[in-house]
Structures are given as structure tokens and as C-alpha cells.
N, C-alpha and C positions, 0 to 999 in steps of 0.2 A: 715504773717498777723496774729498776735496773738490777738484773740478776747476774750480769757478766762478772766473772771473777769473784763471786760471792760463795763459791764452793771450793772445798779442798778434800780430796779423798784421804781418809785416815784409817780405813780398814786394812787388814793384812793383805799383802800381795802374795799370791800363789802362782806357780808356774806349772802348767799342765797338772793341776791338782796337787802339787807338792809345795811345801813351804820354800820360799826363796831363801837360799843360803849359799854362802861362799863354799862351805864344806861340801855341799851337794853338787857344786859346779854349775848351778843354774842361776847365778847372779849376773845381772847386767844393769847398765845405766840407761837413762832415757836417750842419751846420745847414740847408744847402740841401736835402740829401737828406731830412731829417726833415720838411720841409714837404710832401713828397709821399708818404712811406712811413712806416709804423709802425716804431717803434724796434726792436721784437722781430723784425720782418721783416728789417731791416738786420742785426741780430745773427745771425739764421739764415743769411742770405746769406753773411756772412763765415765762419761756422762750416763751411759746406759745402765750403770750400776749405782746403787745408793752409796753416798759417800762414806757411810759407816759399815757397809757390807764388805766382806772379803772380795778382793778383785783377782779373778783367775786369769792370768795372762797365758796366752798360747797363740801361735801363728794362726790357728784355725779361727780363734775368736777375733783376732785382728782382721783377718780376711772377711769374716762375717760382718764386722763393723764397716769395712770398706764397701762391701756390696750394699749394705743398708744405707750408708750415706750417699752412694751412687743413686739409689732409688729416689732420695729426696732431691738431689740435684737434677735428676732427669725430669721430675715433675715441674721444675722451674724452667726447663730448657726452651719450651715454646713460648711461654708467657713473658719471660725476661723481665720480671718486676724490678724496678729500680729502687732507690732508697725510699723507704716508707715507714711510717710510724704504726705501732700496734693499735688496733681498735680494741681497747680493753673491755668494751661493753659487748663484744661479740662472744657467742657461747664457747668457741674453742679457746679464746683468750682467757675467759673466766676459769675454765678447767685447768689451763696451763698455770695461771696465777695461783689457783687453789693448791695445785701440786707443789709449786715452788715455795709457797708460804707454809706448807705442811712439812717442815724439817727438810727443805730442799729435796723433794722427792723427784729427782730428775728422771727416773725411769718412766713415771707417769707423764711427766712433761714431754718427754721424747715421744711417747705413744700418741700424744695430741698432734705432734708434727706429722706423724704418719697418717693420722686421720685426715688432716688437711691435704696431704699429698694425694691420698686416694680420691678426695673430692676434686682436686685439680685434674687428675688423670681421667676421672669419670665424666666431668662436665666442662673441663677447660675453664673453670671459674677463675677469672682474673682476681677477684677480691680474695678468694681463698689463697691464691698464689702470693699475693701481697702479704696476707696475714702469716702464711708459712714462713716467708723470708724474714719478716719483721720479728716474729716470735723466736725463730732460730737464732737471729742476730743477738738476742739478749743472752744467749749461751755461747756466743762467739762462733756460730755455725752458719753455713750457707752464705758467707759474705763475699765469695768469689763469683765471677761470671760462671754460669753453669758449664759453658763450653770449655772454659779454662780448666775447670776441675775434671770434667769428663774426658778431656783429651790430655790431661796432665800425665807426666811420667811418674805417678805416685806409686808405681809397682816396680820393685827392684828388678833390674834385668829386662825391663820391658822394651819393646821396639820404640825407636824415636819417632817423633811426628813426621820427620822427613822420610824415614823408611816406610811408614804406613802410607803416606801420600804417594810414594813411588809405586807401591803395590796397587793402590787404587787406580793410578794411571794405567798400569799394566793390565789390570782387570777391564778397564774401559776399552782399551785397545783390543783385547781378546773378544769382548762382546761385539765391538764394531766389525770384527773379522768373522763373527758368528762362531767363534771358538768357545762355545758355552761350557765345555768341559774344563777348559783352562780357567775361565772366569770363575767357575764353581770351586775349582781347586784353590785359587787365590783367596776366595772368601773363606773357605774352610781352614786354610793355613793361618789366616789372620785371626779367625775365631779361636783356633787352638792356642794362639799367642795372646789371647785375652782382648781381642779387638773386635767390636761389633760394627758391621756396616749397615747403613740405613739408606736405601735408594729412595730418592725424592722425585716427585713429578718434575719433568723437564730434563731428566738425565743426571742431575747432581747427586753425589753420594756424600753423606756425612758419616762420621765415625766417632766412636767413643770407646773408652776402656770398659771391659765387662765388669 
């Protein structure tokens, strides 16, 4: 059931609830959008709306799509499922297929992905993680390594990986010197910059974009 590239949005595009128009000064191209947002985030934003429905573009909606896609990638972070085929007899896959064969109802199909992500987060189910990655792959989603996406510079003006790692080292040094106020300040500063730290057993610290 190959669904990739079988959809094309043909509803009207609106910008902040106004019709896109050169005369209104709110006209832009996809190249302009991709200067600010990761291409997969843009794809996900479009897929969340039915292809015949009006598409309301705004930075807030793109940011919401980025956060939602981050939730899906986060669900795959620990299980790290590799390449796998969809089990089309599994209930989630049947719902997904029913949605896609019902006039390419991608909003319902995407909701199935979130149901699977919730199952992975709740029970750490490896089978659900494989199904999530495989189903998302039919839409051209979740094909990157989760850490690559979660640590990617897909937010315009964001700190680089090197800058973040340097701050993590500084925080580790502060903790070793029992300067917990400084360690907390660094964590808070990174969080304000959209970077979440996760302290792991054994002293390691992982990070991701918020």
C-alpha cells in the first residue's frame, strides 16, 4: 500500500487567516519557508490538513507542527527501530489504511501515528515503534535517525550542536564543583534557547531541541 507522494494539497492557502496575495504583501514561496523551517516539518504541517481543505499558514502553526513531529521522533528515540515493513493486519495499520483509502484522509492517518506513539511511550512496545516508523514512512515521515532530528538545527537562529555541548561541559564542571546554582542557570539558559537536557544514569547528559 504505497501512499508516498500520492497526495497533493489543492485547497486555498491562507496566511494568518487571510488570503495569500501579493497585493496584501503576504505572498511567499516554499524556498522562503524552508529558510526558517525543516522540510519534514513543512511536509508534516501539510499532511495534518486534508488535501482539499484550506491550508492556513502561520508561524504558530508551523511551530505547532514542529513540536508535534518532535513528539513522534521522541517516541522512537529509545527503541531505535530500523528499516521494517508495515504489518497491514495489525489494528492501527488497518485504521491507517482505511483513512488513506477514504479520499486520502491524512488527518485521521496522522492521528493513528500519535496513538502508536502513546503506546510506545506508555509500554515501551518495540512492535508499536516498528509499526509507527513503518506507517510514517509511507508518508515520507520519521525516516531520519531520531537523535539526528531531535538535535538538528531545524529552528532558525538556534544554538549549534557545538555550542550546546560546550554548555553541557560547563554545567558538568559546575556540578563537580558543587556550584549547583551555576548548573541550574546553564540548564535554564539552554531551556530558554529551546534545548532540553536529560540527565541519564551514570552521569551522561543527552539533549534535544524542544
